[in-house]
DRENBARO-666203 format. One record per residue (C-alpha): chain; x, y, z. Coordinates in nm, 2 decimals, always signed. Example, Ala and Ser with C-alpha at 12.3 -4.5 7.8 and 13.67 -1.06 7.14 Angstrom:
<site c="A" u="+1.23" v="-0.45" w="+0.78"/>
<site c="A" u="+1.37" v="-0.11" w="+0.71"/>
END
This chain:
<site c="A" u="+8.71" v="+15.53" w="+0.76"/>
<site c="A" u="+9.13" v="+15.65" w="+0.82"/>
<site c="A" u="+9.01" v="+15.80" w="+1.16"/>
<site c="A" u="+8.86" v="+15.54" w="+1.32"/>
<site c="A" u="+9.13" v="+15.30" w="+1.18"/>
<site c="A" u="+9.40" v="+15.51" w="+1.34"/>
<site c="A" u="+9.23" v="+15.54" w="+1.65"/>
<site c="A" u="+9.20" v="+15.10" w="+1.69"/>
<site c="A" u="+9.55" v="+15.05" w="+1.58"/>
<site c="A" u="+9.65" v="+15.32" w="+1.85"/>
<site c="A" u="+9.49" v="+15.10" w="+2.07"/>
<site c="A" u="+9.55" v="+14.73" w="+1.99"/>
<site c="A" u="+9.97" v="+14.86" w="+2.05"/>
<site c="A" u="+9.89" v="+14.84" w="+2.40"/>
<site c="A" u="+9.99" v="+14.50" w="+2.34"/>
<site c="A" u="+10.33" v="+14.65" w="+2.28"/>
<site c="A" u="+10.35" v="+14.84" w="+2.58"/>
<site c="A" u="+10.21" v="+14.64" w="+2.87"/>
<site c="A" u="+10.47" v="+14.39" w="+3.04"/>
<site c="A" u="+10.36" v="+14.07" w="+3.20"/>
<site c="A" u="+10.68" v="+14.00" w="+3.40"/>
<site c="A" u="+10.76" v="+13.65" w="+3.59"/>
<site c="A" u="+10.99" v="+13.50" w="+3.76"/>
<site c="A" u="+11.10" v="+13.24" w="+3.55"/>
<site c="A" u="+11.42" v="+12.98" w="+3.56"/>
<site c="A" u="+11.71" v="+13.20" w="+3.36"/>
<site c="A" u="+11.61" v="+13.54" w="+3.51"/>
<site c="A" u="+11.34" v="+13.76" w="+3.45"/>
<site c="A" u="+11.13" v="+13.74" w="+3.17"/>
<site c="A" u="+10.82" v="+13.90" w="+2.98"/>
<site c="A" u="+10.47" v="+13.69" w="+2.80"/>
<site c="A" u="+10.49" v="+14.04" w="+2.51"/>
<site c="A" u="+10.84" v="+14.00" w="+2.42"/>
<site c="A" u="+10.88" v="+13.64" w="+2.35"/>
<site c="A" u="+10.48" v="+13.68" w="+2.09"/>
<site c="A" u="+10.65" v="+13.97" w="+1.92"/>
<site c="A" u="+10.96" v="+13.79" w="+1.85"/>
<site c="A" u="+10.73" v="+13.52" w="+1.75"/>
<site c="A" u="+10.85" v="+13.27" w="+2.02"/>
<site c="A" u="+10.53" v="+13.12" w="+2.16"/>
<site c="A" u="+10.70" v="+12.87" w="+2.34"/>
<site c="A" u="+10.88" v="+13.04" w="+2.56"/>
<site c="A" u="+10.66" v="+13.35" w="+2.53"/>
<site c="A" u="+10.36" v="+13.04" w="+2.72"/>
<site c="A" u="+10.58" v="+12.92" w="+3.01"/>
<site c="A" u="+10.62" v="+13.33" w="+3.10"/>
<site c="A" u="+10.28" v="+13.35" w="+3.13"/>
<site c="A" u="+10.22" v="+13.04" w="+3.30"/>
<site c="A" u="+10.49" v="+13.18" w="+3.51"/>
<site c="A" u="+10.36" v="+13.52" w="+3.62"/>
<site c="A" u="+10.00" v="+13.39" w="+3.69"/>
<site c="A" u="+9.70" v="+13.17" w="+3.78"/>
<site c="A" u="+9.48" v="+13.13" w="+3.41"/>
<site c="A" u="+9.20" v="+13.05" w="+3.63"/>
<site c="A" u="+9.21" v="+13.38" w="+3.83"/>
<site c="A" u="+8.99" v="+13.67" w="+3.64"/>
<site c="A" u="+9.35" v="+13.82" w="+3.58"/>
<site c="A" u="+9.54" v="+13.52" w="+3.44"/>
<site c="A" u="+9.18" v="+13.48" w="+3.20"/>
<site c="A" u="+9.29" v="+13.88" w="+3.07"/>
<site c="A" u="+9.63" v="+13.79" w="+3.08"/>
<site c="A" u="+9.60" v="+13.46" w="+2.86"/>
<site c="A" u="+9.37" v="+13.69" w="+2.62"/>
<site c="A" u="+9.59" v="+13.99" w="+2.56"/>
<site c="A" u="+9.87" v="+13.70" w="+2.51"/>
<site c="A" u="+9.64" v="+13.51" w="+2.23"/>
<site c="A" u="+9.58" v="+13.88" w="+2.06"/>
<site c="A" u="+9.91" v="+13.95" w="+2.05"/>
<site c="A" u="+10.00" v="+13.61" w="+1.87"/>
<site c="A" u="+9.76" v="+13.64" w="+1.60"/>
<site c="A" u="+9.88" v="+14.06" w="+1.56"/>
<site c="A" u="+10.15" v="+13.81" w="+1.47"/>
<site c="A" u="+9.96" v="+13.62" w="+1.25"/>
<site c="A" u="+9.92" v="+13.97" w="+1.04"/>
<site c="A" u="+10.32" v="+13.85" w="+0.92"/>
<site c="A" u="+10.24" v="+13.49" w="+0.82"/>
<site c="A" u="+10.38" v="+13.48" w="+0.46"/>
<site c="A" u="+10.07" v="+13.33" w="+0.39"/>
<site c="A" u="+9.76" v="+13.57" w="+0.27"/>
<site c="A" u="+9.48" v="+13.29" w="+0.39"/>
<site c="A" u="+9.66" v="+13.31" w="+0.73"/>
<site c="A" u="+9.65" v="+13.71" w="+0.79"/>
<site c="A" u="+9.37" v="+13.72" w="+0.67"/>
<site c="A" u="+9.21" v="+13.47" w="+0.96"/>
<site c="A" u="+9.40" v="+13.64" w="+1.19"/>
<site c="A" u="+9.30" v="+14.05" w="+1.07"/>
<site c="A" u="+8.92" v="+13.87" w="+1.11"/>
<site c="A" u="+8.96" v="+13.74" w="+1.46"/>
<site c="A" u="+9.17" v="+14.00" w="+1.58"/>
<site c="A" u="+8.85" v="+14.26" w="+1.43"/>
<site c="A" u="+8.55" v="+13.99" w="+1.64"/>
<site c="A" u="+8.78" v="+14.09" w="+1.93"/>
<site c="A" u="+8.73" v="+14.42" w="+1.87"/>
<site c="A" u="+9.15" v="+14.54" w="+1.71"/>
<site c="A" u="+9.10" v="+14.64" w="+1.37"/>
<site c="A" u="+9.52" v="+14.62" w="+1.34"/>
<site c="A" u="+9.48" v="+14.38" w="+1.06"/>
<site c="A" u="+9.20" v="+14.64" w="+0.85"/>
<site c="A" u="+9.47" v="+14.64" w="+0.62"/>
<site c="A" u="+9.56" v="+14.29" w="+0.57"/>
<site c="A" u="+9.17" v="+14.25" w="+0.47"/>
<site c="A" u="+9.16" v="+14.55" w="+0.26"/>
<site c="A" u="+9.44" v="+14.41" w="+0.04"/>
<site c="A" u="+9.23" v="+14.04" w="+0.08"/>
<site c="A" u="+8.91" v="+14.23" w="-0.05"/>
<site c="A" u="+9.08" v="+14.36" w="-0.35"/>
<site c="A" u="+9.24" v="+14.10" w="-0.48"/>
<site c="A" u="+9.25" v="+13.92" w="-0.78"/>
<site c="A" u="+9.23" v="+13.61" w="-0.64"/>
<site c="A" u="+8.87" v="+13.46" w="-0.61"/>
<site c="A" u="+9.01" v="+13.23" w="-0.30"/>
<site c="A" u="+9.17" v="+13.53" w="-0.11"/>
<site c="A" u="+8.87" v="+13.76" w="-0.23"/>
<site c="A" u="+8.61" v="+13.51" w="-0.06"/>
<site c="A" u="+8.83" v="+13.45" w="+0.24"/>
<site c="A" u="+8.89" v="+13.81" w="+0.30"/>
<site c="A" u="+8.49" v="+13.86" w="+0.28"/>
<site c="A" u="+8.42" v="+13.54" w="+0.47"/>
<site c="A" u="+8.63" v="+13.71" w="+0.77"/>
<site c="A" u="+8.45" v="+14.03" w="+0.76"/>
<site c="A" u="+8.09" v="+13.86" w="+0.79"/>
<site c="A" u="+8.17" v="+13.68" w="+1.11"/>
<site c="A" u="+8.28" v="+14.01" w="+1.28"/>
<site c="A" u="+7.90" v="+14.07" w="+1.12"/>
<site c="A" u="+7.84" v="+14.42" w="+1.26"/>
<site c="A" u="+7.95" v="+14.78" w="+1.31"/>
<site c="A" u="+8.25" v="+14.83" w="+1.10"/>
<site c="A" u="+8.26" v="+14.51" w="+0.95"/>
<site c="A" u="+7.95" v="+14.54" w="+0.86"/>
<site c="A" u="+7.98" v="+14.89" w="+0.65"/>
<site c="A" u="+8.27" v="+14.77" w="+0.50"/>
<site c="A" u="+8.04" v="+14.44" w="+0.38"/>
<site c="A" u="+7.76" v="+14.74" w="+0.25"/>
<site c="A" u="+8.03" v="+14.92" w="+0.01"/>
<site c="A" u="+8.16" v="+14.57" w="-0.13"/>
<site c="A" u="+7.87" v="+14.44" w="-0.20"/>
<site c="A" u="+7.74" v="+14.79" w="-0.32"/>
<site c="A" u="+7.99" v="+14.85" w="-0.55"/>
<site c="A" u="+8.06" v="+14.41" w="-0.64"/>
<site c="A" u="+7.88" v="+14.26" w="-0.91"/>
<site c="A" u="+7.65" v="+13.93" w="-0.96"/>
<site c="A" u="+7.90" v="+13.71" w="-0.81"/>
<site c="A" u="+8.06" v="+13.96" w="-0.50"/>
<site c="A" u="+7.74" v="+14.03" w="-0.43"/>
<site c="A" u="+7.73" v="+13.64" w="-0.38"/>
<site c="A" u="+8.08" v="+13.66" w="-0.15"/>
<site c="A" u="+7.89" v="+13.90" w="+0.09"/>
<site c="A" u="+7.58" v="+13.70" w="+0.11"/>
<site c="A" u="+7.79" v="+13.38" w="+0.22"/>
<site c="A" u="+7.99" v="+13.56" w="+0.45"/>
<site c="A" u="+7.74" v="+13.68" w="+0.63"/>
<site c="A" u="+7.54" v="+13.27" w="+0.68"/>
<site c="A" u="+7.74" v="+13.25" w="+1.03"/>
<site c="A" u="+7.80" v="+13.64" w="+1.12"/>
<site c="A" u="+7.52" v="+13.81" w="+1.05"/>
<site c="A" u="+7.31" v="+14.04" w="+1.26"/>
<site c="A" u="+7.02" v="+14.22" w="+1.31"/>
<site c="A" u="+7.25" v="+14.49" w="+1.19"/>
<site c="A" u="+7.26" v="+14.34" w="+0.82"/>
<site c="A" u="+6.89" v="+14.25" w="+0.84"/>
<site c="A" u="+6.75" v="+14.54" w="+0.51"/>
<site c="A" u="+7.07" v="+14.43" w="+0.35"/>
<site c="A" u="+6.95" v="+14.05" w="+0.34"/>
<site c="A" u="+6.59" v="+14.14" w="+0.24"/>
<site c="A" u="+6.69" v="+14.38" w="-0.05"/>
<site c="A" u="+6.84" v="+14.05" w="-0.15"/>
<site c="A" u="+6.54" v="+13.86" w="-0.14"/>
<site c="A" u="+6.43" v="+14.02" w="-0.42"/>
<site c="A" u="+6.70" v="+14.06" w="-0.58"/>
<site c="A" u="+6.71" v="+13.91" w="-1.01"/>
<site c="A" u="+7.00" v="+13.67" w="-0.92"/>
<site c="A" u="+6.82" v="+13.34" w="-0.84"/>
<site c="A" u="+7.16" v="+13.23" w="-0.60"/>
<site c="A" u="+7.16" v="+13.58" w="-0.41"/>
<site c="A" u="+6.75" v="+13.51" w="-0.37"/>
<site c="A" u="+6.87" v="+13.22" w="-0.23"/>
<site c="A" u="+7.15" v="+13.29" w="-0.04"/>
<site c="A" u="+6.95" v="+13.56" w="+0.15"/>
<site c="A" u="+6.71" v="+13.35" w="+0.21"/>
<site c="A" u="+6.88" v="+13.09" w="+0.39"/>
<site c="A" u="+7.09" v="+13.40" w="+0.60"/>
<site c="A" u="+6.76" v="+13.53" w="+0.68"/>
<site c="A" u="+6.66" v="+13.16" w="+0.85"/>
<site c="A" u="+6.96" v="+13.15" w="+1.05"/>
<site c="A" u="+6.94" v="+13.46" w="+1.16"/>
<site c="A" u="+6.57" v="+13.43" w="+1.34"/>
<site c="A" u="+6.46" v="+13.76" w="+1.30"/>
<site c="A" u="+6.12" v="+13.75" w="+1.33"/>
<site c="A" u="+6.07" v="+14.07" w="+1.08"/>
<site c="A" u="+6.18" v="+13.94" w="+0.85"/>
<site c="A" u="+5.93" v="+13.68" w="+0.77"/>
<site c="A" u="+5.69" v="+13.90" w="+0.55"/>
<site c="A" u="+6.03" v="+13.92" w="+0.26"/>
<site c="A" u="+6.05" v="+13.55" w="+0.34"/>
<site c="A" u="+5.65" v="+13.50" w="+0.27"/>
<site c="A" u="+5.69" v="+13.67" w="-0.05"/>
<site c="A" u="+5.96" v="+13.45" w="-0.22"/>
<site c="A" u="+5.72" v="+13.16" w="-0.04"/>
<site c="A" u="+5.43" v="+13.28" w="-0.32"/>
<site c="A" u="+5.67" v="+13.36" w="-0.61"/>
<site c="A" u="+5.54" v="+13.07" w="-0.87"/>
<site c="A" u="+5.78" v="+13.18" w="-1.13"/>
<site c="A" u="+6.08" v="+13.06" w="-0.95"/>
<site c="A" u="+6.22" v="+12.73" w="-0.90"/>
<site c="A" u="+6.00" v="+12.47" w="-0.66"/>
<site c="A" u="+6.37" v="+12.41" w="-0.48"/>
<site c="A" u="+6.39" v="+12.82" w="-0.41"/>
<site c="A" u="+6.01" v="+12.82" w="-0.24"/>
<site c="A" u="+6.14" v="+12.54" w="-0.02"/>
<site c="A" u="+6.37" v="+12.70" w="-0.01"/>
<site c="A" u="+6.17" v="+12.98" w="+0.22"/>
<site c="A" u="+5.92" v="+12.72" w="+0.36"/>
<site c="A" u="+6.26" v="+12.64" w="+0.54"/>
<site c="A" u="+6.41" v="+12.97" w="+0.61"/>
<site c="A" u="+5.96" v="+13.05" w="+0.74"/>
<site c="A" u="+6.03" v="+12.75" w="+1.00"/>
<site c="A" u="+6.30" v="+12.85" w="+1.17"/>
<site c="A" u="+6.15" v="+13.21" w="+1.24"/>
<site c="A" u="+5.86" v="+13.00" w="+1.40"/>
<site c="A" u="+5.61" v="+13.06" w="+1.04"/>
<site c="A" u="+5.41" v="+12.77" w="+0.99"/>
<site c="A" u="+5.28" v="+12.86" w="+0.63"/>
<site c="A" u="+5.49" v="+12.67" w="+0.41"/>
<site c="A" u="+5.48" v="+12.36" w="+0.58"/>
<site c="A" u="+5.15" v="+12.25" w="+0.27"/>
<site c="A" u="+5.44" v="+12.37" w="+0.01"/>
<site c="A" u="+5.70" v="+12.13" w="+0.12"/>
<site c="A" u="+5.47" v="+11.88" w="+0.15"/>
<site c="A" u="+5.34" v="+11.92" w="-0.21"/>
<site c="A" u="+5.73" v="+11.95" w="-0.31"/>
<site c="A" u="+5.78" v="+11.55" w="-0.15"/>
<site c="A" u="+5.54" v="+11.41" w="-0.42"/>
<site c="A" u="+5.81" v="+11.62" w="-0.69"/>
<site c="A" u="+5.99" v="+11.44" w="-0.94"/>
<site c="A" u="+6.37" v="+11.26" w="-0.75"/>
<site c="A" u="+6.60" v="+11.60" w="-0.77"/>
<site c="A" u="+6.32" v="+11.83" w="-0.78"/>
<site c="A" u="+6.39" v="+11.96" w="-0.37"/>
<site c="A" u="+6.20" v="+11.64" w="-0.23"/>
<site c="A" u="+6.55" v="+11.57" w="+0.00"/>
<site c="A" u="+6.57" v="+11.98" w="+0.11"/>
<site c="A" u="+6.15" v="+11.93" w="+0.19"/>
<site c="A" u="+6.21" v="+11.65" w="+0.42"/>
<site c="A" u="+6.41" v="+11.83" w="+0.55"/>
<site c="A" u="+6.31" v="+12.11" w="+0.62"/>
<site c="A" u="+5.99" v="+11.92" w="+0.77"/>
<site c="A" u="+6.24" v="+11.86" w="+1.07"/>
<site c="A" u="+6.21" v="+12.20" w="+1.18"/>
<site c="A" u="+5.80" v="+12.20" w="+1.19"/>
<site c="A" u="+5.77" v="+12.02" w="+1.53"/>
<site c="A" u="+5.44" v="+11.87" w="+1.39"/>
<site c="A" u="+5.35" v="+11.52" w="+1.56"/>
<site c="A" u="+5.19" v="+11.42" w="+1.15"/>
<site c="A" u="+5.48" v="+11.45" w="+1.02"/>
<site c="A" u="+5.68" v="+11.18" w="+1.18"/>
<site c="A" u="+5.47" v="+10.94" w="+0.98"/>
<site c="A" u="+5.52" v="+11.12" w="+0.68"/>
<site c="A" u="+5.90" v="+11.11" w="+0.82"/>
<site c="A" u="+5.93" v="+10.71" w="+0.90"/>
<site c="A" u="+5.76" v="+10.63" w="+0.61"/>
<site c="A" u="+6.04" v="+10.79" w="+0.36"/>
<site c="A" u="+6.34" v="+10.64" w="+0.57"/>
<site c="A" u="+6.23" v="+10.35" w="+0.29"/>
<site c="A" u="+6.23" v="+10.63" w="-0.02"/>
<site c="A" u="+6.40" v="+10.51" w="-0.30"/>
<site c="A" u="+6.58" v="+10.83" w="-0.29"/>
<site c="A" u="+6.91" v="+10.84" w="-0.11"/>
<site c="A" u="+6.91" v="+11.18" w="+0.05"/>
<site c="A" u="+6.58" v="+11.20" w="+0.10"/>
<site c="A" u="+6.61" v="+10.89" w="+0.33"/>
<site c="A" u="+6.91" v="+11.02" w="+0.49"/>
<site c="A" u="+6.73" v="+11.38" w="+0.49"/>
<site c="A" u="+6.43" v="+11.22" w="+0.70"/>
<site c="A" u="+6.69" v="+11.01" w="+0.94"/>
<site c="A" u="+6.82" v="+11.43" w="+1.00"/>
<site c="A" u="+6.45" v="+11.48" w="+1.02"/>
<site c="A" u="+6.33" v="+11.27" w="+1.21"/>
<site c="A" u="+6.61" v="+11.30" w="+1.54"/>
<site c="A" u="+6.42" v="+11.68" w="+1.62"/>
<site c="A" u="+6.08" v="+11.46" w="+1.66"/>
<site c="A" u="+6.36" v="+11.32" w="+1.97"/>
<site c="A" u="+6.32" v="+10.98" w="+1.72"/>
<site c="A" u="+6.67" v="+10.77" w="+1.63"/>
<site c="A" u="+6.46" v="+10.51" w="+1.40"/>
<site c="A" u="+6.67" v="+10.68" w="+1.14"/>
<site c="A" u="+7.08" v="+10.72" w="+1.33"/>
<site c="A" u="+7.20" v="+10.33" w="+1.19"/>
<site c="A" u="+7.10" v="+10.45" w="+0.89"/>
<site c="A" u="+7.31" v="+10.84" w="+0.92"/>
<site c="A" u="+7.58" v="+10.68" w="+1.09"/>
<site c="A" u="+7.59" v="+10.40" w="+0.81"/>
<site c="A" u="+7.60" v="+10.66" w="+0.55"/>
<site c="A" u="+7.91" v="+10.86" w="+0.74"/>
<site c="A" u="+8.11" v="+10.50" w="+0.64"/>
<site c="A" u="+7.95" v="+10.49" w="+0.29"/>
<site c="A" u="+8.21" v="+10.35" w="+0.04"/>
<site c="A" u="+8.14" v="+10.66" w="-0.20"/>
<site c="A" u="+8.28" v="+10.95" w="-0.07"/>
<site c="A" u="+8.08" v="+11.20" w="-0.18"/>
<site c="A" u="+7.74" v="+11.00" w="-0.02"/>
<site c="A" u="+7.99" v="+11.03" w="+0.28"/>
<site c="A" u="+8.00" v="+11.44" w="+0.28"/>
<site c="A" u="+7.65" v="+11.48" w="+0.19"/>
<site c="A" u="+7.57" v="+11.37" w="+0.52"/>
<site c="A" u="+7.80" v="+11.50" w="+0.72"/>
<site c="A" u="+7.67" v="+11.85" w="+0.54"/>
<site c="A" u="+7.37" v="+11.68" w="+0.76"/>
<site c="A" u="+7.44" v="+11.66" w="+1.09"/>
<site c="A" u="+7.43" v="+12.08" w="+1.20"/>
<site c="A" u="+7.06" v="+11.95" w="+1.13"/>
<site c="A" u="+6.99" v="+11.75" w="+1.35"/>
<site c="A" u="+6.88" v="+11.72" w="+1.73"/>
<site c="A" u="+7.22" v="+11.72" w="+1.90"/>
<site c="A" u="+7.11" v="+11.51" w="+2.21"/>
<site c="A" u="+6.94" v="+11.25" w="+2.06"/>
<site c="A" u="+7.21" v="+11.18" w="+1.76"/>
<site c="A" u="+7.50" v="+11.27" w="+1.98"/>
<site c="A" u="+7.66" v="+10.94" w="+1.93"/>
<site c="A" u="+7.67" v="+10.98" w="+1.55"/>
<site c="A" u="+7.86" v="+11.30" w="+1.53"/>
<site c="A" u="+8.10" v="+11.15" w="+1.79"/>
<site c="A" u="+8.13" v="+10.84" w="+1.57"/>
<site c="A" u="+8.17" v="+11.06" w="+1.28"/>
<site c="A" u="+8.45" v="+11.22" w="+1.48"/>
<site c="A" u="+8.63" v="+10.92" w="+1.42"/>
<site c="A" u="+8.53" v="+10.82" w="+1.03"/>
<site c="A" u="+8.83" v="+10.80" w="+0.82"/>
<site c="A" u="+8.68" v="+11.11" w="+0.56"/>
<site c="A" u="+8.88" v="+11.42" w="+0.66"/>
<site c="A" u="+8.58" v="+11.60" w="+0.52"/>
<site c="A" u="+8.38" v="+11.39" w="+0.81"/>
<site c="A" u="+8.59" v="+11.46" w="+1.08"/>
<site c="A" u="+8.56" v="+11.77" w="+1.02"/>
<site c="A" u="+8.24" v="+11.83" w="+0.98"/>
<site c="A" u="+8.17" v="+11.64" w="+1.32"/>
<site c="A" u="+8.38" v="+11.83" w="+1.48"/>
<site c="A" u="+8.21" v="+12.25" w="+1.36"/>
<site c="A" u="+7.86" v="+12.01" w="+1.44"/>
<site c="A" u="+8.04" v="+11.97" w="+1.83"/>
<site c="A" u="+8.14" v="+12.37" w="+1.82"/>
<site c="A" u="+7.82" v="+12.49" w="+1.72"/>
<site c="A" u="+7.58" v="+12.19" w="+1.96"/>
<site c="A" u="+7.76" v="+12.01" w="+2.22"/>
<site c="A" u="+7.88" v="+12.18" w="+2.56"/>
<site c="A" u="+8.16" v="+12.05" w="+2.84"/>
<site c="A" u="+8.07" v="+11.67" w="+2.82"/>
<site c="A" u="+8.27" v="+11.63" w="+2.49"/>
<site c="A" u="+8.55" v="+11.83" w="+2.54"/>
<site c="A" u="+8.71" v="+11.51" w="+2.62"/>
<site c="A" u="+8.63" v="+11.37" w="+2.34"/>
<site c="A" u="+8.79" v="+11.64" w="+2.12"/>
<site c="A" u="+9.11" v="+11.66" w="+2.28"/>
<site c="A" u="+9.10" v="+11.28" w="+2.24"/>
<site c="A" u="+9.15" v="+11.39" w="+1.82"/>
<site c="A" u="+9.38" v="+11.60" w="+1.96"/>
<site c="A" u="+9.63" v="+11.34" w="+2.02"/>
<site c="A" u="+9.53" v="+11.08" w="+1.73"/>
<site c="A" u="+9.48" v="+11.36" w="+1.44"/>
<site c="A" u="+9.78" v="+11.45" w="+1.27"/>
<site c="A" u="+9.63" v="+11.63" w="+0.96"/>
<site c="A" u="+9.63" v="+12.06" w="+1.07"/>
<site c="A" u="+9.28" v="+12.14" w="+0.90"/>
<site c="A" u="+9.14" v="+11.86" w="+1.16"/>
<site c="A" u="+9.34" v="+11.99" w="+1.49"/>
<site c="A" u="+9.23" v="+12.34" w="+1.33"/>
<site c="A" u="+8.90" v="+12.24" w="+1.40"/>
<site c="A" u="+8.91" v="+12.14" w="+1.70"/>
<site c="A" u="+9.07" v="+12.43" w="+1.86"/>
<site c="A" u="+8.77" v="+12.67" w="+1.66"/>
<site c="A" u="+8.50" v="+12.41" w="+1.83"/>
<site c="A" u="+8.71" v="+12.38" w="+2.18"/>
<site c="A" u="+8.65" v="+12.76" w="+2.13"/>
<site c="A" u="+8.32" v="+12.79" w="+2.11"/>
<site c="A" u="+8.23" v="+12.66" w="+2.48"/>
<site c="A" u="+8.27" v="+12.84" w="+2.85"/>
<site c="A" u="+8.45" v="+12.59" w="+2.99"/>
<site c="A" u="+8.77" v="+12.63" w="+3.17"/>
<site c="A" u="+8.88" v="+12.27" w="+3.04"/>
<site c="A" u="+8.97" v="+12.38" w="+2.77"/>
<site c="A" u="+9.23" v="+12.62" w="+2.79"/>
<site c="A" u="+9.51" v="+12.38" w="+2.86"/>
<site c="A" u="+9.44" v="+12.16" w="+2.49"/>
<site c="A" u="+9.42" v="+12.51" w="+2.35"/>
<site c="A" u="+9.70" v="+12.59" w="+2.50"/>
<site c="A" u="+9.88" v="+12.31" w="+2.35"/>
<site c="A" u="+9.78" v="+12.38" w="+2.01"/>
<site c="A" u="+9.81" v="+12.76" w="+2.04"/>
<site c="A" u="+10.21" v="+12.61" w="+2.05"/>
<site c="A" u="+10.23" v="+12.45" w="+1.72"/>
<site c="A" u="+10.37" v="+12.56" w="+1.40"/>
<site c="A" u="+10.11" v="+12.48" w="+1.16"/>
<site c="A" u="+10.01" v="+12.88" w="+1.15"/>
<site c="A" u="+9.63" v="+12.71" w="+1.05"/>
<site c="A" u="+9.63" v="+12.53" w="+1.37"/>
<site c="A" u="+9.82" v="+12.84" w="+1.60"/>
<site c="A" u="+9.55" v="+13.09" w="+1.48"/>
<site c="A" u="+9.23" v="+12.93" w="+1.50"/>
<site c="A" u="+9.40" v="+12.81" w="+1.89"/>
<site c="A" u="+9.47" v="+13.16" w="+1.97"/>
<site c="A" u="+9.11" v="+13.29" w="+1.83"/>
<site c="A" u="+8.96" v="+13.01" w="+2.04"/>
<site c="A" u="+9.16" v="+13.14" w="+2.35"/>
<site c="A" u="+9.09" v="+13.48" w="+2.31"/>
<site c="A" u="+8.74" v="+13.38" w="+2.29"/>
<site c="A" u="+8.78" v="+13.13" w="+2.63"/>
<site c="A" u="+8.92" v="+13.41" w="+2.82"/>
<site c="A" u="+8.67" v="+13.68" w="+2.71"/>
<site c="A" u="+8.34" v="+13.47" w="+2.84"/>
<site c="A" u="+8.50" v="+13.35" w="+3.16"/>
<site c="A" u="+8.61" v="+13.70" w="+3.21"/>
<site c="A" u="+8.24" v="+13.82" w="+3.23"/>
<site c="A" u="+8.07" v="+14.12" w="+3.06"/>
<site c="A" u="+8.19" v="+14.41" w="+3.23"/>
<site c="A" u="+8.47" v="+14.31" w="+3.42"/>
<site c="A" u="+8.73" v="+14.30" w="+3.18"/>
<site c="A" u="+8.80" v="+14.64" w="+3.14"/>
<site c="A" u="+8.88" v="+14.61" w="+3.52"/>
<site c="A" u="+9.10" v="+14.36" w="+3.50"/>
<site c="A" u="+9.23" v="+14.44" w="+3.23"/>
<site c="A" u="+9.36" v="+14.79" w="+3.42"/>
<site c="A" u="+9.48" v="+14.61" w="+3.68"/>
<site c="A" u="+9.73" v="+14.39" w="+3.46"/>
<site c="A" u="+9.91" v="+14.71" w="+3.33"/>
<site c="A" u="+9.90" v="+14.91" w="+3.72"/>
<site c="A" u="+10.09" v="+14.57" w="+3.80"/>
<site c="A" u="+10.35" v="+14.58" w="+3.48"/>
<site c="A" u="+10.43" v="+14.86" w="+3.54"/>
<site c="A" u="+10.52" v="+14.77" w="+3.89"/>
<site c="A" u="+10.73" v="+14.43" w="+3.73"/>
<site c="A" u="+10.86" v="+14.57" w="+3.48"/>
<site c="A" u="+11.22" v="+14.51" w="+3.28"/>
<site c="A" u="+11.21" v="+14.63" w="+2.98"/>
<site c="A" u="+10.89" v="+14.73" w="+2.74"/>
<site c="A" u="+10.85" v="+14.51" w="+2.42"/>
<site c="A" u="+10.70" v="+14.76" w="+2.19"/>
<site c="A" u="+10.60" v="+14.68" w="+1.84"/>
<site c="A" u="+10.46" v="+14.85" w="+1.47"/>
<site c="A" u="+10.10" v="+14.80" w="+1.46"/>
<site c="A" u="+10.07" v="+14.84" w="+1.07"/>
END
């Protein structure tokens, strides 16, 4: 472990030894030095002066600039921001913040421990997964649940055996999370284990409904009959979850069932039916979804916002965009996240409009996150504006997004070559090396 971290830290220190020289008003300057000094605005000015950001060289420089900003985040006074910066760096292959994550995992603060573990889960493979396996093996049920929750969005096929093991755990909360994760993972090798969860008659109906939903995501329809049976159950006994799951079945015979459920007396069921119908290309329930996003009851608004990730985006796009303009910050956050997951370049305008209109740093950070999940040169300028903000939540999320964007636009196999060319160019134009100690 120590040897690998030393090697990774050494590669991370390359940023401190590379100088991006260029002419700017007032004389020659570098990108690395102002980043190391925390002067992001000066670094951006130097970056623009030295590179065209629509070229491979410029994109590689932009990525290195972004990683430099994140390395600066390792020194932030807020331990949560340090954890975010460390995990964002790790996802880019830079483990200079490994100590920050280790400290977070060992913290007595449950929230900070969760943040560190979720950060590792976002990476979800390689060194991060090895750390998560160790945490899982050494933890009680609560710690194990944090690991599984962390793997919800960042899990990879490397974690398959860990998730399958958790499906058989005595703790129901671990089983539920593992089954959900396996459905999201989409690896058909998980089907036998999830079928085992579906077949259990000694657990709550909700747990079996979760298994049926996961199987549908895995391309297995063997749980549809159980979902239909669950609809006949008592209110609150999994009816809404079963309704939502039927949207993934893609069986035309179920459209009539879902249309009938739009008028169900249980509000959660009616809303779930609206979301599920969108997955069949049906817009019948969209007015119901939009109305619920503006409901006077805050719990209802937030509940519907969480369902946005289950709609067919091409069908319900206008509802999601309406959520981005909602008065409830929780709804705006969920809408921005959904756009980042399912949207594309045509949604960049709506996101940048939100930047101009929204002062909430959490929303601005979520917009940066969403922009960072779109492979388009158009997101670079708004992200550069966001990375210069003082709020660390916004700055480090934008830096993470810029690094992701630059890496994708450079393309696989090209990044190393362009980094080499930048280093060579920097050696020719170097004024003074700006070195940093990366611990």
